[in-house]
N, C-alpha and C positions, 0 to 999 in steps of 0.2 A: 203763296210766293215763298221762295227760299229765303233763308236768313241772310242779311248782308254780311259780307266778309271784310275784315280788316286784317292785314298782315303787319307784322311788327319786327323790325330789325334794329339792333343797337349795339353799342359797345359798353352797355351798362353792366354786363356780367349778371350772375345770379346770387352773389353773396349778399348784396344789399337789397333794399326794398324798392329800388327804382322801377324795375319791370312790373312788380306786383301793383305798385301804386298807379302806374299808367293803365294797367288792366282794370283797376278799380274805377278810375275816372271814366273809361270807356263804358264799363258796365252800368254806371249810374246814368249816363246820358243816352246810351243806346243798348239797353239790356238784351235785345234780340240779336245783336251782332255776334258772329263767330270770329274769334281772334285766333289767328295762326301765327305762332312765333317762328320766324325764319331762323334767326340766330341772335344771340346776345353776347357772344364771345368774340366779336370783332375786336382786333387789337385796339387798345385805347387810343382815341383821337386819330385813327388811321382811316381817313376819308376814302382813300383809294381802295383799300381792302374792302370797306363796306360797300363801295360802288360796284366792285367786281362781284362780290357775293350777291348783291341785290340783282344785278343784271342776269346772273345765272339762275337765280331762284324764281324771279317774277314770271317767266313763261309757264312755270309749272303750278302757279297759283290761280285760283278762280279770279275772274275780273272783279275788282272791288276797290277798296281804299287801301293804299300801301304806305305805311308809316316807316320812315327810316330816320334814326337819330344817331349820328356820329358827328359831334358838334363841338370841336375845340374852340370855336369862336362864340359860344353862347355868352350872351350879355354884352357883345360888341355891336357894331353897326351892321353886321351881316344880316341879310334878310331871312325871314321865315316864309316859306312859300307852300302853296298847294297848286298842283298843275294837272291838267287833263292831257293825256296823250292819245295818239291816233286810234289805239285799239280800245279806247273807252275807260281805261284805268285812271284812277286819281292817285297821284303821288304827293305825299306830305312830308316835309322835312326842312332842314336848313339849306339855304341857297349857297352851298360851298362846293358843288360838284358831285355830291353824294348821289343825287337822283339822276344825273345826266346820262350815264351809260345805259341805265334801264329805260329811260325815256327815249333815247335815240333808237334802241333796239325795238321799241314798241311803236315805231313809226314817227316819232318826233312829238314835240309839244304843240298842242292846239290852242291852249289857253292857260294863262298863269295869273295867280293873284298873290299879293303880299298879305300874309296873315298875321304879321307882327302885332297889329292893332285890331285883330279880328274881334267882332262882338261875341264870338263864340268862346273866346279864351276864358280861363278862370282868373278871378281877381282875388287878392292881388297877385300879380305875376312875379314869380321869383326871377332874379337875374341869372340863376344858375341851373334851373330845372324847367326848361321850356318843353321837355318831353311831357311833363305832367300838365303844365299850365297853358301850353299853346298847341302842340302837335296832337296830343291825345284827344283833347276836347274838340278840336276842329275836325279831326278824322271821324270822331263819333257822330258829330252833327252831319257831316257829309254822308256817312254810311246810313244815317237815319232819314235821308231824303233831302237835306238842305242843298240848295243850288250852289255851285262853285262861286258865282258872283256874289252870293250872300256872305261868303266867308272872308272876303277881304277886297282890297283895292286892286283892280286889274293892272297888270304890268306887261310890258313887251317881252314875249318869250325870248327874243334875241338878246335881252340883257341878262338872262340867267347865266350863272357861273358854269362854264364848261370844263369838263375833265377830259383831258386828252392823254391816252396811253401811248407809250413809245411804239413805233412801228418796227417790225422785223425788217431786216435788210440783208442783202448779200454783200460779202466782202472777202476777197481773196479765196474764192471757192467755198466759203463757209456761209451758213445761214446764221446771222447774228440775231439772237432773240434776247428778251429781257424777262426776268421773273416778275410776274405781276401779283401772284398770290401764293402763299404756302399754307397748306392745311395742317390739321393737328397730327396727321400721319407723316408729315414731312414731304408730301408730294408737292412738286413745284409746278405751278401753272405758268405757261409762257404766253407771250403776246402774239400767238398765231392761231387763228380760228379755222374752222373746217374748210371753207373755200380756199383759204390761203395755203392750208396744208396740202391740198390737192395739187397746188402749183409750186410747191416748195422744192421738188426734186428728190424728196425722201422716198425710199422704196420699202414698203412693208415687208418685214421678214429679213431685212438686211442689217448688218452691223453699222453703227455710226460711232463717230468719235466726238466726245464732249470736252470742251475746254472753257474754263471760266471759274468764277468763285475764288476760293482760297486754296484749292487743292490740286491744281494742275490739270492733267489730261486723263480722261477715262474712256473706256470702251463700254458701249451699251448696245442693246438690240432695239430696233424699231419694230414693235409688235402690237397686237390688238389688246392684249390683257396681261395681267400679272402672271397667270399660270403658264404663259408662253416662255417664261425664263425660269431659271433655277432660283431657289431661295437665296437671298442676299445679292442677287444680280441687279444691275442697273437696267432700266428699260425706258424707252421713249414711246409714248402712246397718245392716242386721242382720248381725252377723258370724257366723263359723262356729260359735260357741257360743250362737247365738240371743240375742245381747245387742246392744243398740243401741251403735253405735260411730261415731266420726268419723275420717275419713282424708283425706289428700291423695293423689291419684293420682300416683305416682312422687315423693312427697315426704313430709314429716312434719307431721301435723296438730298434734302437741304443740308443735312449734317455731312453726308458723304462728300458732297461737292463743295461744301463751305459757302453755300449760296444764301443771300438775303434778298428780300424784295427790292427790286430796282437793279440788281446785279445783272450783267450781261452773261449769256451762255452761248458759245459758238458750237454749232452742230454741222458736221460734214461726214460724208461717207467714209468709212474706214478704208485705209490703203489695203489692197489685196496682199495677202501674204505670199512671199516668194516660195517656189517649190522646195519642199524639204524643210521649211522653217517650222518652228513649233517648239 
């Protein structure tokens, strides 16, 4: 049989020992597990960014146990949960919306348990490091073959905290989108996914006008890839996660447009130039 897989995403960073300690806890409990680090550079306490990254990454991971820890409410009354989704995966993390987008894309939640008082947790439990004391040991036990029902008290999946992203809309001839994630290259992911892009009215290979952020109006090209425009040019494209995005070839679209996560960006076809203009 193949080794069990545990994936791990957090906002812990790599400067401190948090990630390594969680790896150590997993190794002590389930030494056969293969741990895949998705990302640990999620912006601190940014649950939405973690949820978007997790949603994009999970389909490319083996089915297994998937731990996510972006937990600004650690030590409060927020629940710690483990959930089974329709495609057979188990997701473990805080009940703050972090798991919701990935769970919804995987077919929805089939079963959920509260692991805050799990018999699998480490004792004594720190009020500030549930990644080590709750999430990692529960994930390791589940990867090692424990049943979900053994990990905690069953809860109604409908009571899980849901994370809703803004929906793109049309207004005054423009497609009004929102920035939902900005990566380290400054590429801006928007709230429009593949099926919606096909109905958006955008035409591949045609120029578009962008307006929003802090820097006014810009011209861009709606293209397949970065090489379809000149260096330093703005482009709109469908990214590797089949989501509409904006980039600057060899530059930062976030900086060029003055965009932050949550900002709106309006996109519409560029006005045709009059004869002789230029």
